[in-house]
C-alpha positions as CSV (number, residue, x, y, z in Angstrom):
1,X,-37.4,22.3,12.0
2,X,-41.1,22.2,11.7
3,X,-43.1,21.6,14.0
4,X,-42.2,19.3,16.9
5,X,-39.9,17.8,14.2
6,X,-36.3,17.8,13.8
7,X,-34.6,16.8,10.4
8,X,-31.6,15.8,10.3
9,X,-30.7,15.5,6.8
10,X,-33.9,13.5,5.6
11,X,-34.2,11.4,9.3
12,X,-37.3,13.1,11.1
13,X,-37.2,12.6,14.8
14,X,-40.1,14.0,16.9
15,X,-38.8,16.4,19.6
16,X,-41.1,14.2,22.2
17,X,-39.3,11.2,21.6
18,X,-35.6,12.6,21.8
19,X,-34.6,11.1,25.5
20,X,-31.0,13.0,25.0
21,X,-29.2,15.1,23.5
22,X,-25.4,16.1,23.9
23,X,-22.2,17.2,22.7
24,X,-19.2,14.5,22.5
25,X,-15.7,13.9,21.9
26,X,-14.9,12.3,18.3
27,X,-12.0,9.7,18.9
28,X,-10.4,8.5,15.4
29,X,-9.1,4.9,15.6
30,X,-5.7,5.9,15.1
31,X,-4.4,2.5,16.5
32,X,-6.6,0.2,14.5
33,X,-5.7,1.9,11.2
34,X,-1.7,1.1,12.3
35,X,-2.4,-2.4,12.9
36,X,-4.0,-2.4,9.4
37,X,-1.4,-0.9,7.8
38,X,1.2,-2.9,9.2
39,X,-0.7,-5.6,8.2
40,X,-0.9,-4.3,4.6
41,X,2.7,-3.8,4.3
42,X,3.6,-7.6,5.8
43,X,1.7,-9.2,3.1
44,X,2.8,-6.8,0.3
45,X,5.8,-8.1,1.7
46,X,5.4,-11.6,1.1
47,X,4.4,-11.0,-2.4
48,X,7.2,-9.2,-3.3
49,X,9.2,-12.2,-1.3
50,X,7.3,-14.6,-3.4
51,X,8.3,-12.4,-6.4
52,X,11.4,-12.8,-6.2
53,X,11.7,-16.2,-5.7
54,X,9.4,-17.2,-8.6
55,X,11.0,-14.3,-10.5
56,X,13.5,-16.7,-12.2
57,X,11.1,-19.5,-13.3
58,X,8.8,-16.6,-14.9
59,X,10.2,-15.9,-18.3
60,X,8.4,-12.6,-20.3
61,X,9.4,-12.3,-23.9
62,X,11.5,-8.8,-23.9
63,X,12.5,-8.5,-20.3
64,X,15.4,-9.2,-18.5
65,X,15.6,-10.5,-15.4
66,X,16.9,-6.8,-13.6
67,X,14.2,-5.2,-15.7
68,X,11.3,-8.0,-13.9
69,X,12.9,-7.1,-10.3
70,X,13.0,-3.4,-11.1
71,X,9.0,-3.4,-12.7
72,X,8.4,-5.4,-8.5
73,X,10.0,-3.4,-7.0
74,X,8.2,0.1,-8.5
75,X,5.0,-2.0,-7.9
76,X,5.7,-3.0,-4.4
77,X,6.8,0.8,-3.3
78,X,3.8,2.2,-5.0
79,X,1.5,-0.1,-3.2
80,X,3.7,0.6,-0.1
81,X,2.4,4.5,-0.4
82,X,-0.8,4.2,-1.7
83,X,-1.5,2.1,2.0
84,X,0.8,5.1,3.1
85,X,-1.6,7.8,1.6
86,X,-4.8,6.6,3.0
87,X,-3.4,5.9,6.8
88,X,-1.9,9.7,7.1
89,X,-5.8,11.1,7.0
90,X,-6.3,9.5,10.8
91,X,-3.0,9.8,12.1
92,X,-3.4,13.9,11.3
93,X,-7.5,13.8,11.6
94,X,-8.1,16.8,13.5
95,X,-10.5,16.8,16.6
96,X,-14.7,16.5,16.1
97,X,-17.4,16.6,17.9
98,X,-20.4,15.2,17.8
99,X,-24.5,15.7,18.7
100,X,-25.5,12.6,19.8
101,X,-29.7,12.0,20.1
102,X,-31.1,9.0,21.5
103,X,-35.1,8.5,20.9
104,X,-37.3,6.7,23.2
105,X,-37.2,4.2,20.5
106,X,-34.3,2.2,19.3
107,X,-33.2,5.1,16.8
108,X,-29.8,7.1,17.1
109,X,-28.4,10.0,15.5
110,X,-25.2,12.0,15.4
111,X,-24.5,15.3,13.7
112,X,-20.7,15.7,13.4
113,X,-18.5,19.0,13.1
114,X,-15.0,20.0,13.8
115,X,-16.0,23.2,15.9
116,X,-17.8,22.9,19.2
117,X,-19.6,25.8,19.4
118,X,-21.6,24.6,16.3
119,X,-22.5,21.4,17.9
120,X,-23.1,22.9,21.2
121,X,-25.2,25.4,19.7
122,X,-27.4,22.6,17.8
123,X,-27.8,20.9,21.6
124,X,-28.6,24.3,23.3
125,X,-31.2,24.4,20.4
126,X,-32.4,20.9,20.4
127,X,-33.5,21.2,24.3
128,X,-34.6,24.3,24.3
129,X,-36.5,23.0,21.0
130,X,-38.2,20.3,23.2
131,X,-39.0,22.4,26.1
132,X,-41.0,24.7,23.7
133,X,-42.1,23.0,20.8
134,X,-43.6,26.0,18.8
135,X,-39.8,27.0,18.7
136,X,-38.1,27.0,15.2
137,X,-34.7,27.0,14.3
138,X,-32.9,25.9,11.2
139,X,-28.9,25.2,11.3
140,X,-26.5,24.3,7.9
141,X,-23.4,22.4,8.7
142,X,-21.1,21.1,6.0
143,X,-20.7,17.3,5.6
144,X,-17.1,16.9,5.2
145,X,-14.9,13.8,3.3
146,X,-12.2,11.8,5.3
147,X,-10.7,9.1,3.7
148,X,-13.1,8.2,1.4
149,X,-15.8,8.6,3.8
150,X,-18.4,11.5,3.9
151,X,-19.0,11.9,7.6
152,X,-21.9,14.5,8.9
153,X,-25.4,13.9,9.1
154,X,-26.2,10.4,9.5
155,X,-22.2,9.1,9.6
156,X,-21.5,6.1,11.1
157,X,-20.2,6.4,14.8
158,X,-19.6,3.8,17.2
159,X,-20.3,3.9,21.0
160,X,-17.8,1.5,22.8
161,X,-18.0,1.0,26.4
162,X,-19.2,4.2,28.4
163,X,-21.3,7.2,27.2
164,X,-17.5,9.6,26.9
165,X,-16.1,6.8,24.3
166,X,-17.7,8.0,19.9
167,X,-15.3,6.7,17.6
168,X,-15.5,6.6,14.1
């Protein structure tokens, strides 16, 4: 933190513009992830059924009907396994906490970490720095990857409803 400026990643927040800093629990969107998985499974099943129906009309040199059926089965099984692999991290996600910053303008920031003590400490440091802009502090939080997306400073955090419902 420079004099009166809070840096989160590459974003700078003037301390005098911070209207609120708080720690909130992240709620993973498990229900929508399961629904997406079910929809994808139904689409894969529909494609498999269509392939089974047209398999007698398709002639490939050197491939028998039983080999074609087996190949389609392997592809379907592979796609189902792949979709399940994308679902599992959401279902077994650890609890995470976020420091949410609201500014007097429209800017918002979130810093996410699985250790609530680190986030609480960061919120306390920000509040102390707002009260005393000459005070300096520095904390390094590791960003992490979840289901192909990097979560950390600047993560895509959505707040729906009241202040206590924050989702990734």
